[in-house]
C-alpha positions as CSV (number, residue, x, y, z in Angstrom):
1,M,-0.5,-8.4,-8.6
2,R,-2.0,-5.2,-7.5
3,I,-2.7,-5.0,-3.8
4,F,-4.6,-2.5,-1.5
5,I,-2.7,-1.4,1.7
6,G,-4.9,0.5,4.2
7,N,-4.9,1.7,7.9
8,F,-1.2,2.7,7.6
9,P,-0.1,5.8,9.8
10,F,-0.8,9.1,8.2
11,D,2.7,10.1,8.8
12,F,4.0,7.2,6.9
13,S,6.1,8.7,4.1
14,E,5.9,7.4,0.5
15,D,9.7,6.4,0.8
16,E,8.9,4.6,3.9
17,L,6.1,2.7,2.2
18,K,8.4,1.7,-0.7
19,D,10.9,0.5,1.5
20,F,8.3,-1.5,3.2
21,L,7.1,-3.2,0.1
22,A,10.5,-3.5,-1.7
23,P,10.9,-7.0,-0.5
24,Y,7.9,-8.1,-2.5
25,G,9.1,-6.5,-5.8
26,L,7.5,-3.3,-5.9
27,Q,6.6,-2.3,-9.4
28,R,4.3,0.7,-9.0
29,L,2.9,2.5,-5.8
30,N,0.1,5.0,-5.8
31,M,-0.2,6.5,-2.3
32,V,-3.8,8.1,-2.3
33,R,-3.7,11.9,-1.1
34,D,-6.4,14.5,-0.4
35,R,-6.6,17.5,-2.5
36,N,-4.2,19.2,-0.4
37,G,-1.6,16.4,-0.9
38,I,-2.0,15.0,2.6
39,P,-2.1,11.1,2.6
40,R,-5.2,9.5,3.4
41,G,-3.8,6.3,5.1
42,F,-4.1,4.1,2.0
43,A,-2.4,3.1,-1.2
44,F,-2.5,0.5,-4.1
45,A,0.7,-1.1,-5.1
46,D,1.6,-3.3,-8.0
47,L,4.2,-6.1,-6.9
48,E,5.7,-9.1,-8.3
49,D,4.9,-11.3,-5.4
50,G,1.7,-9.8,-4.1
51,A,0.3,-13.0,-2.7
52,A,3.3,-13.1,-0.4
53,A,2.9,-9.5,0.8
54,V,-1.0,-10.1,1.5
55,S,-0.3,-13.3,3.5
56,T,2.5,-11.7,5.5
57,L,1.6,-8.0,5.9
58,D,-2.1,-8.4,6.5
59,D,-2.9,-7.2,10.1
60,Q,0.9,-6.6,10.8
61,P,1.2,-3.7,13.2
62,V,3.1,-0.4,12.1
63,N,3.2,2.3,14.5
64,G,0.4,0.8,16.7
65,R,-1.9,0.3,13.7
66,G,-3.0,-3.1,12.2
67,L,-2.3,-2.9,8.4
68,R,-5.3,-4.0,6.2
69,V,-3.6,-5.7,3.1
70,C,-5.6,-7.4,0.4
71,P,-5.9,-8.0,-3.3
72,A,-7.0,-4.7,-4.9
73,I,-10.4,-4.8,-6.8
74,D,-9.8,-3.6,-10.5
75,R,-11.8,-0.4,-11.2
76,G,-10.0,0.6,-14.1
77,D,-7.1,2.5,-15.0
78,W,-5.2,4.7,-12.3
79,D,-2.8,6.4,-14.6
80,S,-4.6,9.6,-14.7
């Protein structure tokens, strides 16, 4: 299941996010960055157990910010 993860701290590294999502069977992660390579505070992930991640992680505080975790809306291929 593809999920959207938003409102995480801008200093949250890709490795930290991978570790955070690993218990849910992380298969693929796309951390969205601006044209300068700086994370924009949201990402998309394919997880084996996305439903559990959504129910457990939505609104969970991380460094003082409540995460926004929900099923992603399919808008096409993001392999490019």
